[in-house]
N, C-alpha and C positions, 0 to 999 in steps of 0.2 A: 504494500500500500504506500502510495506517494503522499507526502505531507507538503502542502503548499505553504510557503512562508509569505505572509502578506507584505512584510517590509521589503523583501527581495523583489517581489512582483511590482510593488509600488515604485521602487527605485528604478527598475528596468523600464517601466512605463514612462516615468518622468524623463529618463535619459532619451528615449525614443522621441518623445514630444519635443524636447529641447533641440535635438538634431533636426527634426523635421521643420521646426520653426526657423532655425538658422538657414536651412536649405531654401525655404520659402523666401526669406529675406534676400538671399543672394540672387534669386530669380527676378525680383522686382527691380525695375529701373530706378536709378537714383542719380543725383548730381554728384560727380566725383571731383570736379575741379572747375574753377571759374577764373576769368580775368575781367576786371579786377577781382582779386580773391576776397573771400568773406573776411570782414573786419580789417582789410588792408587799408593803409593810408598811402595814397599816391600823391606825388608832388607835381605831376603833370596831368592835365585833364586827359582821360582816355578817349581815343577816337572811336573805339568800339567796345562791345561786350562780347565775350566768348564763353560759352558753356560747354563742358564735357560731361557726358553721361556714361553710365555703365552699360547701356545698350544703345542701339541706333534709334534716335528719336524720329518720330513722324513729323517731318518738316511742316506739312500742311496744318498740323495741330499744335505747332509750337508758337507760343506767344510770350513776349517779354514786355514788361512795363517798368519804366525807370521813373522814380519819384525823387525829386531833389529836396533841398532845404525847404522847410515849411510845407511839405507835401505837394510841391509844384510838379506837375507832369512834365517830363523832359521828352521831347520828340525823338523817337528812334526809328530806324528803318525796319523793314520786315526781316525776320531771321532767314539766313541763307546757309546752305551747306558749305562745309570746308573740305580740305583734303582728308581730314580725319572723319570717317563716317559717323563717329559717335559724338561729333561736335557741331555746334551751330554758332554763327557769328552775326552780329547786327551792328550797323553803324549808328553812332550817336550823332544826331543831326543838330540839335541845339547846342549852344555853348554852355559850359558848366561853370557856374559860380562856385566859390569855395563853400564847402559844407559836406554833410553826410547824405548819402544817396542810398535808396532802397531799390533793389532789383527783385521784382516778383516775376516768376516764370511758371509756365505750365507747358506740358508736352504729353506725348503718349508713346508707349513702346509699340513695336510692330504687332503685338497681340491685342492692341487697343487699350491696354491698362493705362489710365490717366494718372499722371503724377504732377505735383506742383510744389513750389517752395519759394523761399524768400531769403535774402541775405543783404547785408549792408556793407558799403565801403565809404571811405572819406577822401575827399579831394582837398588837400591843404598845400597850396603852392608854396615853394620856398620863398622866404622874403628876399626882396632885391635890395641892393645897396641904395641908399638915398643919394639923389643927385648932389654932386659937389663933395661927397665923402669918398676917401680912398677905399678901394676894395681890400679886403683882408688878403694877405699873401700867404 
């Protein structure tokens, strides 16, 4: 006669559920890199935004919104494909004043699973020397 031990059975079940959950997470599309990067402080205004995903994004379903200081919408071009099939790029059309910017994106994987996210970066130009003052050497 075989005796089942509930603790062993429970432990094995939890281990399988954990592994299955991690495998499911790996299958879902996610943002893996961006330019400007999340929380990055850039000293030159970026000319474009580039997003890299864990899977090939559906370009037709990809939308990006850029909000500037005081939640002002910054005009950007439509996302286009790049040489890297897992990446999209879009030109920033408006000029960028100094401040913190919010990038909100959404896309879908080839299987139609929609994903979205948001991150921020800061544009803080380096100070220029005042006219008439010698530059530091």
